[in-house]
VMD Tcl script that builds the backbone (N, CA, C; Angstrom):
set m [mol new atoms 363]
animate dup $m
set s [atomselect $m all]
$s set {name element resname resid chain x y z} {
  {N N MET 1 A -33.785 10.117 8.480}
  {CA C MET 1 A -33.535 11.233 7.586}
  {C C MET 1 A -32.495 12.182 8.182}
  {N N LEU 2 A -32.649 12.520 9.459}
  {CA C LEU 2 A -31.724 13.416 10.128}
  {C C LEU 2 A -30.338 12.788 10.231}
  {N N ILE 3 A -30.291 11.495 10.548}
  {CA C ILE 3 A -29.005 10.804 10.664}
  {C C ILE 3 A -28.296 10.772 9.311}
  {N N THR 4 A -29.037 10.509 8.245}
  {CA C THR 4 A -28.450 10.500 6.900}
  {C C THR 4 A -27.895 11.872 6.549}
  {N N THR 5 A -28.608 12.908 6.878}
  {CA C THR 5 A -28.153 14.273 6.607}
  {C C THR 5 A -26.895 14.588 7.404}
  {N N LEU 6 A -26.874 14.200 8.676}
  {CA C LEU 6 A -25.695 14.435 9.510}
  {C C LEU 6 A -24.481 13.658 9.010}
  {N N LEU 7 A -24.707 12.417 8.555}
  {CA C LEU 7 A -23.595 11.632 8.013}
  {C C LEU 7 A -23.032 12.263 6.744}
  {N N LYS 8 A -23.924 12.770 5.894}
  {CA C LYS 8 A -23.472 13.455 4.682}
  {C C LYS 8 A -22.687 14.712 5.036}
  {N N PHE 9 A -23.160 15.445 6.041}
  {CA C PHE 9 A -22.470 16.648 6.486}
  {C C PHE 9 A -21.083 16.310 7.028}
  {N N ALA 10 A -21.003 15.248 7.850}
  {CA C ALA 10 A -19.716 14.827 8.414}
  {C C ALA 10 A -18.758 14.394 7.303}
  {N N PHE 11 A -19.273 13.674 6.315}
  {CA C PHE 11 A -18.438 13.258 5.185}
  {C C PHE 11 A -17.958 14.464 4.400}
  {N N ALA 12 A -18.828 15.449 4.195}
  {CA C ALA 12 A -18.452 16.667 3.460}
  {C C ALA 12 A -17.347 17.418 4.191}
  {N N ILE 13 A -17.399 17.446 5.513}
  {CA C ILE 13 A -16.354 18.111 6.290}
  {C C ILE 13 A -15.028 17.382 6.130}
  {N N LYS 14 A -15.052 16.051 6.240}
  {CA C LYS 14 A -13.821 15.262 6.075}
  {C C LYS 14 A -13.229 15.455 4.681}
  {N N LEU 15 A -14.062 15.331 3.679}
  {CA C LEU 15 A -13.600 15.492 2.302}
  {C C LEU 15 A -13.123 16.918 2.049}
  {N N GLY 16 A -13.859 17.895 2.555}
  {CA C GLY 16 A -13.465 19.292 2.391}
  {C C GLY 16 A -12.109 19.578 3.015}
  {N N ALA 17 A -11.873 19.029 4.200}
  {CA C ALA 17 A -10.579 19.230 4.863}
  {C C ALA 17 A -9.443 18.695 3.994}
  {N N ALA 18 A -9.605 17.494 3.491}
  {CA C ALA 18 A -8.558 16.892 2.665}
  {C C ALA 18 A -8.347 17.674 1.367}
  {N N VAL 19 A -9.433 18.044 0.724}
  {CA C VAL 19 A -9.334 18.760 -0.558}
  {C C VAL 19 A -8.671 20.126 -0.369}
  {N N PHE 20 A -9.094 20.873 0.636}
  {CA C PHE 20 A -8.506 22.196 0.858}
  {C C PHE 20 A -7.034 22.098 1.232}
  {N N LEU 21 A -6.678 21.124 2.078}
  {CA C LEU 21 A -5.274 20.973 2.458}
  {C C LEU 21 A -4.412 20.589 1.259}
  {N N LEU 22 A -4.866 19.623 0.474}
  {CA C LEU 22 A -4.089 19.212 -0.703}
  {C C LEU 22 A -4.014 20.317 -1.750}
  {N N ALA 23 A -5.108 21.027 -1.957}
  {CA C ALA 23 A -5.091 22.147 -2.901}
  {C C ALA 23 A -4.130 23.222 -2.416}
  {N N GLY 24 A -4.116 23.474 -1.126}
  {CA C GLY 24 A -3.195 24.457 -0.564}
  {C C GLY 24 A -1.745 24.082 -0.789}
  {N N VAL 25 A -1.438 22.815 -0.623}
  {CA C VAL 25 A -0.067 22.355 -0.860}
  {C C VAL 25 A 0.301 22.509 -2.335}
  {N N ALA 26 A -0.594 22.110 -3.228}
  {CA C ALA 26 A -0.316 22.218 -4.667}
  {C C ALA 26 A -0.121 23.679 -5.080}
  {N N VAL 27 A -0.955 24.565 -4.571}
  {CA C VAL 27 A -0.828 25.989 -4.897}
  {C C VAL 27 A 0.473 26.544 -4.322}
  {N N ALA 28 A 0.871 26.103 -3.134}
  {CA C ALA 28 A 2.130 26.551 -2.536}
  {C C ALA 28 A 3.323 26.117 -3.378}
  {N N VAL 29 A 3.284 24.892 -3.872}
  {CA C VAL 29 A 4.378 24.402 -4.726}
  {C C VAL 29 A 4.479 25.254 -5.981}
  {N N TYR 30 A 3.343 25.533 -6.605}
  {CA C TYR 30 A 3.348 26.338 -7.824}
  {C C TYR 30 A 3.814 27.771 -7.533}
  {N N GLY 31 A 3.350 28.347 -6.446}
  {CA C GLY 31 A 3.770 29.691 -6.078}
  {C C GLY 31 A 5.259 29.777 -5.812}
  {N N THR 32 A 5.781 28.780 -5.118}
  {CA C THR 32 A 7.219 28.746 -4.854}
  {C C THR 32 A 8.002 28.603 -6.153}
  {N N TYR 33 A 7.502 27.784 -7.050}
  {CA C TYR 33 A 8.150 27.630 -8.356}
  {C C TYR 33 A 8.195 28.971 -9.091}
  {N N LEU 34 A 7.070 29.687 -9.104}
  {CA C LEU 34 A 7.032 30.984 -9.789}
  {C C LEU 34 A 8.006 31.982 -9.163}
  {N N MET 35 A 8.095 31.968 -7.843}
  {CA C MET 35 A 8.972 32.920 -7.164}
  {C C MET 35 A 10.449 32.634 -7.427}
  {N N THR 36 A 10.763 31.400 -7.749}
  {CA C THR 36 A 12.176 31.027 -7.882}
  {C C THR 36 A 12.611 30.741 -9.309}
  {N N THR 37 A 11.788 31.030 -10.302}
  {CA C THR 37 A 12.165 30.706 -11.689}
  {C C THR 37 A 13.428 31.422 -12.146}
  {N N ALA 38 A 13.731 32.562 -11.585}
  {CA C ALA 38 A 14.966 33.258 -11.971}
  {C C ALA 38 A 16.205 32.454 -11.585}
  {N N TYR 39 A 16.061 31.574 -10.619}
  {CA C TYR 39 A 17.199 30.796 -10.142}
  {C C TYR 39 A 17.281 29.408 -10.767}
  {N N HIS 40 A 16.381 29.100 -11.675}
  {CA C HIS 40 A 16.388 27.790 -12.315}
  {C C HIS 40 A 17.179 27.869 -13.613}
  {N N PRO 41 A 18.287 27.198 -13.689}
  {CA C PRO 41 A 19.076 27.263 -14.913}
  {C C PRO 41 A 18.564 26.310 -15.999}
  {N N PHE 42 A 17.385 25.745 -15.811}
  {CA C PHE 42 A 16.828 24.838 -16.799}
  {C C PHE 42 A 15.307 24.894 -16.772}
  {N N LYS 43 A 14.678 24.201 -17.706}
  {CA C LYS 43 A 13.209 24.200 -17.819}
  {C C LYS 43 A 12.587 23.348 -16.715}
  {N N THR 44 A 11.253 23.398 -16.618}
  {CA C THR 44 A 10.520 22.749 -15.527}
  {C C THR 44 A 10.837 21.263 -15.390}
  {N N PHE 45 A 10.739 20.497 -16.484}
  {CA C PHE 45 A 10.933 19.050 -16.364}
  {C C PHE 45 A 12.393 18.700 -16.109}
  {N N ASP 46 A 13.314 19.529 -16.596}
  {CA C ASP 46 A 14.722 19.315 -16.278}
  {C C ASP 46 A 14.971 19.571 -14.796}
  {N N LEU 47 A 14.270 20.539 -14.239}
  {CA C LEU 47 A 14.369 20.806 -12.802}
  {C C LEU 47 A 13.916 19.591 -12.009}
  {N N ILE 48 A 12.790 19.038 -12.398}
  {CA C ILE 48 A 12.261 17.869 -11.689}
  {C C ILE 48 A 13.238 16.697 -11.783}
  {N N LYS 49 A 13.780 16.467 -12.983}
  {CA C LYS 49 A 14.755 15.379 -13.159}
  {C C LYS 49 A 15.986 15.607 -12.284}
  {N N ASN 50 A 16.464 16.844 -12.236}
  {CA C ASN 50 A 17.657 17.129 -11.451}
  {C C ASN 50 A 17.400 16.954 -9.956}
  {N N VAL 51 A 16.236 17.381 -9.495}
  {CA C VAL 51 A 15.893 17.203 -8.083}
  {C C VAL 51 A 15.825 15.719 -7.740}
  {N N ILE 52 A 15.211 14.931 -8.610}
  {CA C ILE 52 A 15.115 13.482 -8.370}
  {C C ILE 52 A 16.497 12.853 -8.340}
  {N N ARG 53 A 17.335 13.208 -9.310}
  {CA C ARG 53 A 18.715 12.666 -9.330}
  {C C ARG 53 A 19.462 13.020 -8.052}
  {N N THR 54 A 19.343 14.269 -7.643}
  {CA C THR 54 A 20.061 14.715 -6.449}
  {C C THR 54 A 19.569 13.980 -5.214}
  {N N PHE 55 A 18.252 13.903 -5.026}
  {CA C PHE 55 A 17.730 13.221 -3.846}
  {C C PHE 55 A 17.988 11.721 -3.877}
  {N N PHE 56 A 18.043 11.130 -5.070}
  {CA C PHE 56 A 18.396 9.711 -5.154}
  {C C PHE 56 A 19.814 9.502 -4.651}
  {N N ARG 57 A 20.721 10.383 -5.076}
  {CA C ARG 57 A 22.104 10.279 -4.608}
  {C C ARG 57 A 22.182 10.489 -3.096}
  {N N LEU 58 A 21.443 11.452 -2.595}
  {CA C LEU 58 A 21.442 11.685 -1.151}
  {C C LEU 58 A 20.847 10.511 -0.387}
  {N N SER 59 A 19.773 9.940 -0.909}
  {CA C SER 59 A 19.119 8.827 -0.213}
  {C C SER 59 A 19.936 7.546 -0.242}
  {N N THR 60 A 20.865 7.449 -1.197}
  {CA C THR 60 A 21.757 6.277 -1.251}
  {C C THR 60 A 23.131 6.606 -0.668}
  {N N PHE 61 A 23.180 7.693 0.094}
  {CA C PHE 61 A 24.373 8.120 0.826}
  {C C PHE 61 A 25.582 8.394 -0.074}
  {N N ARG 62 A 25.301 8.853 -1.295}
  {CA C ARG 62 A 26.382 9.262 -2.194}
  {C C ARG 62 A 26.459 10.786 -2.149}
  {N N TRP 63 A 26.906 11.282 -0.999}
  {CA C TRP 63 A 26.915 12.704 -0.708}
  {C C TRP 63 A 27.796 13.484 -1.681}
  {N N ARG 64 A 28.980 12.962 -1.949}
  {CA C ARG 64 A 29.909 13.682 -2.829}
  {C C ARG 64 A 29.350 13.817 -4.241}
  {N N LYS 65 A 28.718 12.748 -4.732}
  {CA C LYS 65 A 28.133 12.821 -6.077}
  {C C LYS 65 A 26.962 13.803 -6.106}
  {N N ALA 66 A 26.174 13.826 -5.035}
  {CA C ALA 66 A 25.065 14.777 -4.964}
  {C C ALA 66 A 25.597 16.207 -4.931}
  {N N LYS 67 A 26.639 16.435 -4.132}
  {CA C LYS 67 A 27.220 17.777 -4.053}
  {C C LYS 67 A 27.827 18.170 -5.390}
  {N N ALA 68 A 28.467 17.226 -6.077}
  {CA C ALA 68 A 29.052 17.525 -7.390}
  {C C ALA 68 A 27.960 17.913 -8.389}
  {N N LEU 69 A 26.836 17.214 -8.339}
  {CA C LEU 69 A 25.724 17.533 -9.233}
  {C C LEU 69 A 25.179 18.930 -8.936}
  {N N ILE 70 A 25.014 19.242 -7.665}
  {CA C ILE 70 A 24.526 20.566 -7.284}
  {C C ILE 70 A 25.535 21.646 -7.673}
  {N N THR 71 A 26.804 21.368 -7.487}
  {CA C THR 71 A 27.847 22.335 -7.858}
  {C C THR 71 A 27.842 22.589 -9.361}
  {N N ASP 72 A 27.700 21.535 -10.152}
  {CA C ASP 72 A 27.624 21.709 -11.610}
  {C C ASP 72 A 26.449 22.594 -11.998}
  {N N VAL 73 A 25.310 22.357 -11.388}
  {CA C VAL 73 A 24.114 23.132 -11.706}
  {C C VAL 73 A 24.272 24.580 -11.246}
  {N N SER 74 A 24.917 24.775 -10.108}
  {CA C SER 74 A 25.064 26.142 -9.592}
  {C C SER 74 A 25.939 27.006 -10.490}
  {N N ASN 75 A 26.744 26.379 -11.335}
  {CA C ASN 75 A 27.604 27.126 -12.252}
  {C C ASN 75 A 26.916 27.460 -13.569}
  {N N LEU 76 A 25.696 26.943 -13.784}
  {CA C LEU 76 A 24.971 27.255 -15.013}
  {C C LEU 76 A 24.420 28.671 -14.961}
  {N N GLU 77 A 24.179 29.240 -16.115}
  {CA C GLU 77 A 23.633 30.587 -16.198}
  {C C GLU 77 A 22.179 30.585 -15.736}
  {N N VAL 78 A 21.823 31.589 -14.948}
  {CA C VAL 78 A 20.447 31.686 -14.468}
  {C C VAL 78 A 19.662 32.662 -15.337}
  {N N ASN 79 A 18.359 32.624 -15.192}
  {CA C ASN 79 A 17.469 33.470 -15.980}
  {C C ASN 79 A 17.379 34.876 -15.392}
  {N N LYS 80 A 17.037 35.816 -16.245}
  {CA C LYS 80 A 16.753 37.160 -15.773}
  {C C LYS 80 A 15.420 37.097 -15.032}
  {N N GLU 81 A 15.342 37.779 -13.903}
  {CA C GLU 81 A 14.118 37.707 -13.109}
  {C C GLU 81 A 12.972 38.454 -13.781}
  {N N ASP 82 A 11.852 37.773 -13.863}
  {CA C ASP 82 A 10.603 38.392 -14.291}
  {C C ASP 82 A 9.862 38.737 -13.002}
  {N N ARG 83 A 9.969 39.979 -12.565}
  {CA C ARG 83 A 9.436 40.370 -11.260}
  {C C ARG 83 A 7.923 40.183 -11.167}
  {N N ALA 84 A 7.217 40.361 -12.267}
  {CA C ALA 84 A 5.763 40.138 -12.247}
  {C C ALA 84 A 5.458 38.674 -11.957}
  {N N LYS 85 A 6.250 37.777 -12.559}
  {CA C LYS 85 A 6.060 36.340 -12.316}
  {C C LYS 85 A 6.389 36.005 -10.859}
  {N N SER 86 A 7.455 36.589 -10.336}
  {CA C SER 86 A 7.824 36.347 -8.940}
  {C C SER 86 A 6.742 36.841 -7.991}
  {N N LEU 87 A 6.185 38.013 -8.277}
  {CA C LEU 87 A 5.127 38.556 -7.435}
  {C C LEU 87 A 3.864 37.701 -7.525}
  {N N MET 88 A 3.579 37.176 -8.713}
  {CA C MET 88 A 2.443 36.264 -8.855}
  {C C MET 88 A 2.660 35.035 -7.969}
  {N N GLY 89 A 3.899 34.570 -7.881}
  {CA C GLY 89 A 4.220 33.458 -6.998}
  {C C GLY 89 A 3.925 33.779 -5.542}
  {N N VAL 90 A 4.222 35.022 -5.127}
  {CA C VAL 90 A 3.909 35.447 -3.756}
  {C C VAL 90 A 2.394 35.390 -3.529}
  {N N TYR 91 A 1.626 35.829 -4.513}
  {CA C TYR 91 A 0.163 35.800 -4.390}
  {C C TYR 91 A -0.349 34.355 -4.288}
  {N N PHE 92 A 0.227 33.470 -5.106}
  {CA C PHE 92 A -0.172 32.061 -5.029}
  {C C PHE 92 A 0.187 31.474 -3.667}
  {N N LEU 93 A 1.336 31.850 -3.151}
  {CA C LEU 93 A 1.747 31.346 -1.842}
  {C C LEU 93 A 0.777 31.829 -0.763}
  {N N PHE 94 A 0.368 33.091 -0.828}
  {CA C PHE 94 A -0.617 33.612 0.120}
  {C C PHE 94 A -1.934 32.848 0.006}
  {N N LEU 95 A -2.388 32.619 -1.234}
  {CA C LEU 95 A -3.622 31.854 -1.443}
  {C C LEU 95 A -3.497 30.455 -0.847}
  {N N SER 96 A -2.310 29.857 -0.959}
  {CA C SER 96 A -2.125 28.515 -0.406}
  {C C SER 96 A -2.293 28.513 1.106}
  {N N PHE 97 A -1.837 29.575 1.769}
  {CA C PHE 97 A -2.018 29.665 3.226}
  {C C PHE 97 A -3.498 29.731 3.581}
  {N N VAL 98 A -4.259 30.466 2.796}
  {CA C VAL 98 A -5.707 30.561 3.035}
  {C C VAL 98 A -6.358 29.188 2.862}
  {N N LEU 99 A -6.027 28.492 1.757}
  {CA C LEU 99 A -6.608 27.170 1.505}
  {C C LEU 99 A -6.242 26.183 2.611}
  {N N GLN 100 A -4.982 26.193 3.033}
  {CA C GLN 100 A -4.555 25.272 4.084}
  {C C GLN 100 A -5.216 25.607 5.421}
  {N N THR 101 A -5.441 26.880 5.680}
  {CA C THR 101 A -6.120 27.271 6.915}
  {C C THR 101 A -7.566 26.786 6.913}
  {N N VAL 102 A -8.251 26.940 5.796}
  {CA C VAL 102 A -9.627 26.444 5.686}
  {C C VAL 102 A -9.644 24.926 5.894}
  {N N GLY 103 A -8.693 24.222 5.267}
  {CA C GLY 103 A -8.615 22.774 5.443}
  {C C GLY 103 A -8.355 22.381 6.889}
  {N N ALA 104 A -7.472 23.118 7.559}
  {CA C ALA 104 A -7.171 22.817 8.962}
  {C C ALA 104 A -8.379 23.079 9.853}
  {N N VAL 105 A -9.100 24.164 9.589}
  {CA C VAL 105 A -10.315 24.463 10.366}
  {C C VAL 105 A -11.345 23.347 10.181}
  {N N LEU 106 A -11.514 22.883 8.950}
  {CA C LEU 106 A -12.460 21.782 8.710}
  {C C LEU 106 A -12.008 20.497 9.407}
  {N N ALA 107 A -10.700 20.241 9.429}
  {CA C ALA 107 A -10.192 19.044 10.112}
  {C C ALA 107 A -10.457 19.131 11.615}
  {N N VAL 108 A -10.219 20.289 12.198}
  {CA C VAL 108 A -10.497 20.471 13.626}
  {C C VAL 108 A -11.989 20.340 13.905}
  {N N LEU 109 A -12.813 20.921 13.039}
  {CA C LEU 109 A -14.266 20.793 13.176}
  {C C LEU 109 A -14.687 19.326 13.131}
  {N N ASP 110 A -14.066 18.551 12.248}
  {CA C ASP 110 A -14.368 17.125 12.158}
  {C C ASP 110 A -14.028 16.415 13.466}
  {N N VAL 111 A -12.883 16.753 14.055}
  {CA C VAL 111 A -12.489 16.134 15.329}
  {C C VAL 111 A -13.472 16.508 16.430}
  {N N VAL 112 A -13.850 17.772 16.489}
  {CA C VAL 112 A -14.787 18.221 17.522}
  {C C VAL 112 A -16.132 17.516 17.369}
  {N N ILE 113 A -16.614 17.420 16.137}
  {CA C ILE 113 A -17.895 16.730 15.898}
  {C C ILE 113 A -17.778 15.257 16.282}
  {N N SER 114 A -16.669 14.616 15.919}
  {CA C SER 114 A -16.460 13.201 16.256}
  {C C SER 114 A -16.420 12.988 17.767}
  {N N LEU 115 A -15.712 13.875 18.463}
  {CA C LEU 115 A -15.631 13.748 19.934}
  {C C LEU 115 A -16.994 13.968 20.557}
  {N N HIS 116 A -17.717 14.931 20.043}
  {CA C HIS 116 A -19.059 15.207 20.589}
  {C C HIS 116 A -19.991 14.023 20.350}
  {N N ALA 117 A -19.874 13.389 19.185}
  {CA C ALA 117 A -20.747 12.264 18.838}
  {C C ALA 117 A -20.430 11.039 19.713}
  {N N THR 118 A -19.149 10.850 20.079}
  {CA C THR 118 A -18.786 9.687 20.883}
  {C C THR 118 A -19.094 9.886 22.370}
  {N N ASP 119 A -19.287 11.147 22.779}
  {CA C ASP 119 A -19.640 11.415 24.181}
  {C C ASP 119 A -21.096 11.078 24.475}
  {N N GLY 120 A -21.871 10.865 23.440}
  {CA C GLY 120 A -23.285 10.535 23.642}
  {C C GLY 120 A -24.175 11.727 23.840}
  {N N HIS 121 A -23.709 12.921 23.457}
  {CA C HIS 121 A -24.532 14.139 23.599}
  {C C HIS 121 A -25.459 14.291 22.443}
}
mol reanalyze $m
mol bondsrecalc $m
mol representation Tube
mol addrep $m
């Protein structure tokens, strides 16, 4: 009974670490997006398409074409900044740091528990 409980606890720590870290990354991405929407000359899915196109060109060593694509986009009109939206992005970014810290603490706790269990204590 005790071993089953300890195994469940160890699994919960491992799963918690992964969930908190991944949630922190997702929240950070969203927060960064909110903070930078004034600089996006296109909608969300167009941004994603443009980033993919640019990185594809970079990954296939077509530097000039990637730079030309970025230069074209940099000449597009940008949005007026919605400062409330940008500030909300800062708050999301802060929350992401908290989530990632909790995930990192759980990961370290998992390592410590694993090391203690293998020492035979």
